[in-house]
VMD Tcl script that builds the backbone (N, CA, C; Angstrom):
set m [mol new atoms 348]
animate dup $m
set s [atomselect $m all]
$s set {name element resname resid chain x y z} {
  {N N MET 1 A -1.920 2.678 5.359}
  {CA C MET 1 A -2.224 3.777 4.638}
  {C C MET 1 A -0.891 4.701 4.555}
  {N N ALA 2 A -0.611 5.243 3.382}
  {CA C ALA 2 A 0.640 6.016 3.196}
  {C C ALA 2 A 0.302 7.437 3.818}
  {N N THR 3 A 1.273 7.913 4.395}
  {CA C THR 3 A 1.125 9.269 4.997}
  {C C THR 3 A 1.387 10.253 3.879}
  {N N LYS 4 A 0.878 11.566 4.152}
  {CA C LYS 4 A 1.230 12.644 2.965}
  {C C LYS 4 A 2.648 12.847 2.807}
  {N N LYS 5 A 3.536 12.632 3.782}
  {CA C LYS 5 A 5.109 12.709 3.607}
  {C C LYS 5 A 5.540 11.765 2.633}
  {N N GLU 6 A 5.036 10.497 2.752}
  {CA C GLU 6 A 5.612 9.436 1.994}
  {C C GLU 6 A 5.071 9.502 0.517}
  {N N THR 7 A 3.878 9.909 0.425}
  {CA C THR 7 A 3.130 10.160 -1.020}
  {C C THR 7 A 3.972 11.334 -1.681}
  {N N ARG 8 A 4.316 12.292 -0.920}
  {CA C ARG 8 A 5.124 13.452 -1.582}
  {C C ARG 8 A 6.460 13.059 -2.020}
  {N N ARG 9 A 7.137 12.169 -1.109}
  {CA C ARG 9 A 8.573 11.743 -1.534}
  {C C ARG 9 A 8.465 10.831 -2.810}
  {N N PHE 10 A 7.445 9.925 -2.966}
  {CA C PHE 10 A 7.146 9.118 -3.921}
  {C C PHE 10 A 6.932 9.737 -5.378}
  {N N SER 11 A 6.162 10.757 -5.135}
  {CA C SER 11 A 5.957 11.616 -6.355}
  {C C SER 11 A 7.153 12.314 -6.852}
  {N N ILE 12 A 8.004 12.794 -5.954}
  {CA C ILE 12 A 9.390 13.452 -6.274}
  {C C ILE 12 A 10.316 12.404 -6.886}
  {N N LYS 13 A 10.243 11.166 -6.235}
  {CA C LYS 13 A 11.055 10.114 -6.603}
  {C C LYS 13 A 10.706 9.801 -8.194}
  {N N LYS 14 A 9.551 9.531 -8.499}
  {CA C LYS 14 A 9.132 9.310 -9.821}
  {C C LYS 14 A 9.730 10.360 -10.829}
  {N N ARG 15 A 9.427 11.709 -10.505}
  {CA C ARG 15 A 9.947 12.760 -11.240}
  {C C ARG 15 A 11.461 12.665 -11.559}
  {N N ILE 16 A 12.300 12.368 -10.456}
  {CA C ILE 16 A 13.621 12.213 -10.706}
  {C C ILE 16 A 13.994 11.058 -11.501}
  {N N ARG 17 A 13.367 9.831 -11.293}
  {CA C ARG 17 A 13.790 8.717 -11.956}
  {C C ARG 17 A 13.341 8.728 -13.548}
  {N N LYS 18 A 12.511 9.596 -13.901}
  {CA C LYS 18 A 12.260 9.880 -15.255}
  {C C LYS 18 A 13.497 10.371 -16.167}
  {N N LYS 19 A 14.204 11.216 -15.287}
  {CA C LYS 19 A 15.276 11.959 -15.934}
  {C C LYS 19 A 16.631 11.171 -15.809}
  {N N ILE 20 A 16.788 10.365 -14.691}
  {CA C ILE 20 A 18.128 9.745 -14.649}
  {C C ILE 20 A 18.002 8.311 -14.723}
  {N N SER 21 A 18.905 7.502 -15.086}
  {CA C SER 21 A 19.080 6.098 -15.008}
  {C C SER 21 A 20.577 5.732 -15.033}
  {N N GLY 22 A 20.929 4.598 -14.557}
  {CA C GLY 22 A 22.225 4.109 -14.535}
  {C C GLY 22 A 22.448 3.276 -15.732}
  {N N THR 23 A 23.778 3.466 -16.204}
  {CA C THR 23 A 24.193 2.572 -17.293}
  {C C THR 23 A 25.371 1.898 -16.907}
  {N N GLN 24 A 26.002 1.089 -17.794}
  {CA C GLN 24 A 27.287 0.293 -17.366}
  {C C GLN 24 A 28.319 1.288 -17.199}
  {N N ASP 25 A 28.432 2.354 -17.923}
  {CA C ASP 25 A 29.502 3.230 -17.792}
  {C C ASP 25 A 29.291 4.182 -16.681}
  {N N ARG 26 A 28.037 4.611 -16.340}
  {CA C ARG 26 A 27.789 5.502 -15.176}
  {C C ARG 26 A 26.636 4.823 -14.493}
  {N N PRO 27 A 26.792 4.035 -13.455}
  {CA C PRO 27 A 25.761 3.426 -12.782}
  {C C PRO 27 A 25.142 4.494 -11.818}
  {N N ARG 28 A 23.956 4.106 -11.169}
  {CA C ARG 28 A 23.348 5.104 -10.373}
  {C C ARG 28 A 23.472 4.860 -8.859}
  {N N LEU 29 A 23.811 5.794 -8.138}
  {CA C LEU 29 A 24.043 5.708 -6.641}
  {C C LEU 29 A 22.675 6.133 -6.139}
  {N N SER 30 A 21.970 5.162 -5.583}
  {CA C SER 30 A 20.731 5.340 -4.975}
  {C C SER 30 A 20.796 5.367 -3.410}
  {N N VAL 31 A 20.180 6.364 -2.722}
  {CA C VAL 31 A 20.307 6.555 -1.350}
  {C C VAL 31 A 18.945 6.291 -0.643}
  {N N PHE 32 A 18.893 5.593 0.391}
  {CA C PHE 32 A 17.729 5.441 1.197}
  {C C PHE 32 A 17.962 5.766 2.584}
  {N N ARG 33 A 17.061 6.553 3.208}
  {CA C ARG 33 A 17.240 6.972 4.623}
  {C C ARG 33 A 16.108 6.482 5.406}
  {N N SER 34 A 16.298 5.758 6.417}
  {CA C SER 34 A 15.155 5.388 7.363}
  {C C SER 34 A 15.458 6.094 8.599}
  {N N ASN 35 A 14.557 5.873 9.734}
  {CA C ASN 35 A 14.695 6.569 11.054}
  {C C ASN 35 A 15.997 6.055 11.683}
  {N N THR 36 A 16.462 4.838 11.395}
  {CA C THR 36 A 17.408 4.122 12.122}
  {C C THR 36 A 18.802 3.977 11.336}
  {N N ALA 37 A 18.646 4.033 9.972}
  {CA C ALA 37 A 19.907 3.696 9.118}
  {C C ALA 37 A 19.839 4.523 7.885}
  {N N ILE 38 A 20.946 4.494 7.228}
  {CA C ILE 38 A 21.041 4.969 5.889}
  {C C ILE 38 A 21.810 3.967 4.976}
  {N N TYR 39 A 21.245 3.881 3.711}
  {CA C TYR 39 A 21.820 2.794 2.903}
  {C C TYR 39 A 22.189 3.431 1.534}
  {N N GLY 40 A 23.210 2.944 0.833}
  {CA C GLY 40 A 23.660 3.303 -0.488}
  {C C GLY 40 A 23.778 2.146 -1.251}
  {N N GLN 41 A 23.306 2.230 -2.613}
  {CA C GLN 41 A 23.589 1.132 -3.505}
  {C C GLN 41 A 23.956 1.905 -4.862}
  {N N ILE 42 A 24.808 1.099 -5.513}
  {CA C ILE 42 A 25.242 1.542 -6.869}
  {C C ILE 42 A 24.682 0.480 -7.763}
  {N N ILE 43 A 23.902 0.890 -8.723}
  {CA C ILE 43 A 22.988 0.089 -9.434}
  {C C ILE 43 A 23.245 0.293 -10.927}
  {N N ASP 44 A 23.272 -0.814 -11.692}
  {CA C ASP 44 A 23.244 -0.726 -13.182}
  {C C ASP 44 A 21.901 -0.942 -13.673}
  {N N ASP 45 A 21.140 0.088 -14.112}
  {CA C ASP 45 A 19.732 -0.148 -14.442}
  {C C ASP 45 A 19.611 -0.888 -15.746}
  {N N ALA 46 A 20.582 -0.892 -16.690}
  {CA C ALA 46 A 20.432 -1.709 -17.952}
  {C C ALA 46 A 20.352 -3.071 -17.604}
  {N N LYS 47 A 21.020 -3.544 -16.700}
  {CA C LYS 47 A 20.967 -5.056 -16.433}
  {C C LYS 47 A 20.148 -5.316 -15.153}
  {N N GLY 48 A 19.771 -4.273 -14.430}
  {CA C GLY 48 A 19.011 -4.580 -13.170}
  {C C GLY 48 A 19.735 -5.115 -12.092}
  {N N LEU 49 A 21.010 -4.891 -11.953}
  {CA C LEU 49 A 21.904 -5.298 -10.873}
  {C C LEU 49 A 22.397 -4.413 -9.916}
  {N N THR 50 A 22.494 -4.668 -8.665}
  {CA C THR 50 A 23.144 -3.879 -7.658}
  {C C THR 50 A 24.708 -4.285 -7.706}
  {N N LEU 51 A 25.458 -3.294 -8.033}
  {CA C LEU 51 A 26.929 -3.605 -8.122}
  {C C LEU 51 A 27.770 -3.570 -6.783}
  {N N VAL 52 A 27.419 -2.529 -5.987}
  {CA C VAL 52 A 28.050 -2.211 -4.702}
  {C C VAL 52 A 26.920 -1.821 -3.674}
  {N N SER 53 A 26.991 -2.079 -2.434}
  {CA C SER 53 A 26.098 -1.384 -1.446}
  {C C SER 53 A 26.907 -1.324 -0.160}
  {N N ALA 54 A 26.443 -0.321 0.586}
  {CA C ALA 54 A 26.922 -0.228 1.911}
  {C C ALA 54 A 25.882 0.373 2.747}
  {N N SER 55 A 25.927 0.186 4.044}
  {CA C SER 55 A 24.927 0.631 4.937}
  {C C SER 55 A 25.485 1.116 6.314}
  {N N SER 56 A 24.695 1.872 7.080}
  {CA C SER 56 A 25.226 2.286 8.438}
  {C C SER 56 A 25.197 1.098 9.403}
  {N N ARG 57 A 24.411 0.028 9.001}
  {CA C ARG 57 A 24.115 -0.939 9.975}
  {C C ARG 57 A 25.474 -1.855 10.044}
  {N N GLU 58 A 26.141 -1.872 9.013}
  {CA C GLU 58 A 27.401 -2.773 8.875}
  {C C GLU 58 A 28.530 -2.023 9.527}
  {N N LEU 59 A 28.452 -0.647 9.608}
  {CA C LEU 59 A 29.469 0.077 10.235}
  {C C LEU 59 A 29.285 0.386 11.754}
  {N N SER 60 A 28.137 0.416 12.238}
  {CA C SER 60 A 27.959 0.749 13.561}
  {C C SER 60 A 26.740 0.178 14.136}
  {N N ASP 61 A 26.777 -0.188 15.532}
  {CA C ASP 61 A 25.546 -0.729 16.166}
  {C C ASP 61 A 24.647 0.218 16.764}
  {N N LYS 62 A 24.801 1.545 16.428}
  {CA C LYS 62 A 24.102 2.618 17.076}
  {C C LYS 62 A 22.640 2.518 16.532}
  {N N ALA 63 A 21.689 2.897 17.333}
  {CA C ALA 63 A 20.280 2.763 16.716}
  {C C ALA 63 A 19.960 3.925 15.870}
  {N N ALA 64 A 20.611 5.066 15.873}
  {CA C ALA 64 A 20.388 6.221 15.025}
  {C C ALA 64 A 21.679 6.658 14.242}
  {N N VAL 65 A 21.389 7.225 13.126}
  {CA C VAL 65 A 22.460 7.735 12.208}
  {C C VAL 65 A 22.675 9.097 12.477}
  {N N ASN 66 A 23.866 9.656 12.511}
  {CA C ASN 66 A 24.107 11.108 12.454}
  {C C ASN 66 A 24.896 11.382 11.101}
  {N N VAL 67 A 25.224 12.656 10.955}
  {CA C VAL 67 A 25.869 13.064 9.725}
  {C C VAL 67 A 27.269 12.543 9.622}
  {N N SER 68 A 27.983 12.270 10.504}
  {CA C SER 68 A 29.391 11.666 10.374}
  {C C SER 68 A 29.253 10.324 10.035}
  {N N LEU 69 A 28.400 9.514 10.552}
  {CA C LEU 69 A 28.247 8.164 10.215}
  {C C LEU 69 A 27.768 7.994 8.732}
  {N N ALA 70 A 26.929 8.919 8.322}
  {CA C ALA 70 A 26.437 8.909 6.919}
  {C C ALA 70 A 27.644 9.242 5.949}
  {N N LYS 71 A 28.611 9.978 6.353}
  {CA C LYS 71 A 29.760 10.297 5.599}
  {C C LYS 71 A 30.691 9.098 5.419}
  {N N GLU 72 A 30.735 8.384 6.670}
  {CA C GLU 72 A 31.459 7.158 6.600}
  {C C GLU 72 A 30.946 6.097 5.610}
  {N N VAL 73 A 29.591 6.049 5.591}
  {CA C VAL 73 A 28.954 5.039 4.641}
  {C C VAL 73 A 29.376 5.461 3.253}
  {N N GLY 74 A 29.317 6.847 2.953}
  {CA C GLY 74 A 29.641 7.350 1.571}
  {C C GLY 74 A 31.161 6.854 1.090}
  {N N LYS 75 A 32.099 7.053 2.216}
  {CA C LYS 75 A 33.433 6.618 1.912}
  {C C LYS 75 A 33.559 5.154 1.682}
  {N N LYS 76 A 32.888 4.444 2.451}
  {CA C LYS 76 A 32.767 2.910 2.350}
  {C C LYS 76 A 32.335 2.538 0.895}
  {N N LEU 77 A 31.312 3.164 0.593}
  {CA C LEU 77 A 30.604 2.859 -0.846}
  {C C LEU 77 A 31.709 3.161 -1.790}
  {N N ALA 78 A 32.331 4.267 -1.774}
  {CA C ALA 78 A 33.287 4.775 -2.658}
  {C C ALA 78 A 34.560 3.773 -2.694}
  {N N GLU 79 A 34.893 3.292 -1.603}
  {CA C GLU 79 A 36.108 2.362 -1.527}
  {C C GLU 79 A 35.661 1.009 -2.204}
  {N N ARG 80 A 34.376 0.603 -2.010}
  {CA C ARG 80 A 33.944 -0.698 -2.662}
  {C C ARG 80 A 33.886 -0.520 -4.117}
  {N N ALA 81 A 33.328 0.641 -4.551}
  {CA C ALA 81 A 33.230 0.937 -6.035}
  {C C ALA 81 A 34.605 1.053 -6.662}
  {N N LYS 82 A 35.562 1.577 -6.089}
  {CA C LYS 82 A 36.969 1.658 -6.599}
  {C C LYS 82 A 37.495 0.173 -6.866}
  {N N GLU 83 A 37.155 -0.683 -5.898}
  {CA C GLU 83 A 37.598 -2.090 -6.102}
  {C C GLU 83 A 36.981 -2.718 -7.280}
  {N N LYS 84 A 35.750 -2.368 -7.686}
  {CA C LYS 84 A 35.115 -2.867 -8.906}
  {C C LYS 84 A 35.368 -2.080 -10.155}
  {N N GLY 85 A 36.081 -0.949 -9.993}
  {CA C GLY 85 A 36.548 -0.276 -11.081}
  {C C GLY 85 A 35.587 0.893 -11.507}
  {N N LEU 86 A 34.767 1.300 -10.550}
  {CA C LEU 86 A 33.859 2.350 -10.920}
  {C C LEU 86 A 34.304 3.731 -10.392}
  {N N THR 87 A 34.282 4.636 -11.221}
  {CA C THR 87 A 34.732 6.000 -10.839}
  {C C THR 87 A 33.649 7.034 -11.107}
  {N N SER 88 A 32.920 6.896 -12.042}
  {CA C SER 88 A 31.917 7.987 -12.407}
  {C C SER 88 A 30.498 7.380 -12.198}
  {N N ILE 89 A 29.622 8.070 -11.510}
  {CA C ILE 89 A 28.288 7.629 -11.335}
  {C C ILE 89 A 27.235 8.756 -11.461}
  {N N VAL 90 A 26.032 8.416 -11.261}
  {CA C VAL 90 A 24.906 9.283 -11.298}
  {C C VAL 90 A 24.338 9.376 -9.963}
  {N N PHE 91 A 23.980 10.374 -9.296}
  {CA C PHE 91 A 23.542 10.430 -7.972}
  {C C PHE 91 A 21.937 10.563 -8.010}
  {N N ASP 92 A 21.300 9.674 -7.271}
  {CA C ASP 92 A 19.843 9.584 -7.072}
  {C C ASP 92 A 19.534 9.770 -5.606}
  {N N ARG 93 A 18.959 10.889 -5.341}
  {CA C ARG 93 A 18.627 11.170 -3.876}
  {C C ARG 93 A 17.384 10.507 -3.493}
  {N N ASN 94 A 16.593 9.855 -4.434}
  {CA C ASN 94 A 15.575 8.966 -4.118}
  {C C ASN 94 A 14.368 9.749 -3.585}
  {N N GLY 95 A 14.096 10.966 -3.853}
  {CA C GLY 95 A 13.046 11.741 -3.332}
  {C C GLY 95 A 13.177 12.433 -2.037}
  {N N PHE 96 A 14.494 12.220 -1.488}
  {CA C PHE 96 A 14.812 13.008 -0.233}
  {C C PHE 96 A 15.421 14.327 -0.550}
  {N N LEU 97 A 15.459 15.215 0.396}
  {CA C LEU 97 A 15.912 16.496 0.146}
  {C C LEU 97 A 17.587 16.392 0.292}
  {N N TYR 98 A 18.282 17.168 -0.605}
  {CA C TYR 98 A 19.666 17.089 -0.608}
  {C C TYR 98 A 20.104 17.974 0.499}
  {N N HIS 99 A 20.011 17.479 1.769}
  {CA C HIS 99 A 20.465 18.154 2.936}
  {C C HIS 99 A 20.784 17.150 4.000}
  {N N GLY 100 A 21.575 17.659 4.929}
  {CA C GLY 100 A 21.966 16.662 6.122}
  {C C GLY 100 A 22.508 15.518 5.891}
  {N N LYS 101 A 21.928 14.257 6.111}
  {CA C LYS 101 A 22.514 12.923 5.878}
  {C C LYS 101 A 22.810 12.528 4.456}
  {N N ILE 102 A 21.846 12.848 3.628}
  {CA C ILE 102 A 21.966 12.474 2.295}
  {C C ILE 102 A 23.090 13.576 1.603}
  {N N LYS 103 A 23.289 14.585 1.976}
  {CA C LYS 103 A 24.406 15.416 1.531}
  {C C LYS 103 A 25.635 14.917 1.966}
  {N N SER 104 A 25.777 14.620 3.312}
  {CA C SER 104 A 27.041 14.030 3.911}
  {C C SER 104 A 27.409 12.721 3.188}
  {N N LEU 105 A 26.586 11.965 3.025}
  {CA C LEU 105 A 26.846 10.597 2.256}
  {C C LEU 105 A 27.369 10.906 0.803}
  {N N ALA 106 A 26.784 11.962 0.104}
  {CA C ALA 106 A 27.265 12.362 -1.201}
  {C C ALA 106 A 28.698 12.816 -1.003}
  {N N GLU 107 A 28.936 13.692 -0.087}
  {CA C GLU 107 A 30.304 14.216 0.150}
  {C C GLU 107 A 31.300 13.249 0.471}
  {N N GLY 108 A 30.948 12.232 1.274}
  {CA C GLY 108 A 31.828 11.153 1.554}
  {C C GLY 108 A 32.122 10.322 0.336}
  {N N ALA 109 A 31.128 10.069 -0.465}
  {CA C ALA 109 A 31.491 9.342 -1.671}
  {C C ALA 109 A 32.415 10.161 -2.534}
  {N N ARG 110 A 32.185 11.447 -2.652}
  {CA C ARG 110 A 33.225 12.335 -3.467}
  {C C ARG 110 A 34.580 12.263 -2.793}
  {N N GLU 111 A 34.661 12.299 -1.519}
  {CA C GLU 111 A 35.997 12.243 -0.962}
  {C C GLU 111 A 36.637 10.931 -1.105}
  {N N GLY 112 A 35.842 9.879 -1.277}
  {CA C GLY 112 A 36.347 8.562 -1.482}
  {C C GLY 112 A 36.776 8.347 -3.036}
  {N N GLY 113 A 36.549 9.366 -3.877}
  {CA C GLY 113 A 36.991 9.142 -5.236}
  {C C GLY 113 A 35.930 9.001 -6.190}
  {N N LEU 114 A 34.565 8.915 -5.995}
  {CA C LEU 114 A 33.696 8.837 -6.914}
  {C C LEU 114 A 33.299 10.419 -7.584}
  {N N GLU 115 A 33.054 10.329 -8.854}
  {CA C GLU 115 A 32.699 11.660 -9.479}
  {C C GLU 115 A 31.318 11.597 -9.886}
  {N N PHE 116 A 30.559 12.725 -9.562}
  {CA C PHE 116 A 29.289 12.910 -9.949}
  {C C PHE 116 A 28.834 14.360 -9.884}
}
mol reanalyze $m
mol bondsrecalc $m
mol representation Tube
mol addrep $m
């Protein structure tokens, strides 16, 4: 059974996804945060393909994620996107508040060279 918090996040997520989608020119950076990790994917919604991905699990063996590790994930994601020739994206916070780890991942991606 879904908790009230999850239900709230999914309704916010649906509202956001009505407005934004990734194209070949500007793919979508989708962020997911769990209790133990943070993940980022750059997705072309027109084709339904994940172009680039990065996670805190591949960068660290720690059981929990902090703000600095989330920033490293954003930088790693931007580095991989640059290799594929991607510079401009659309940010999808996936129903999470733009605060803390989500915000630091976005800042890391911006520092890495992605524009959104």
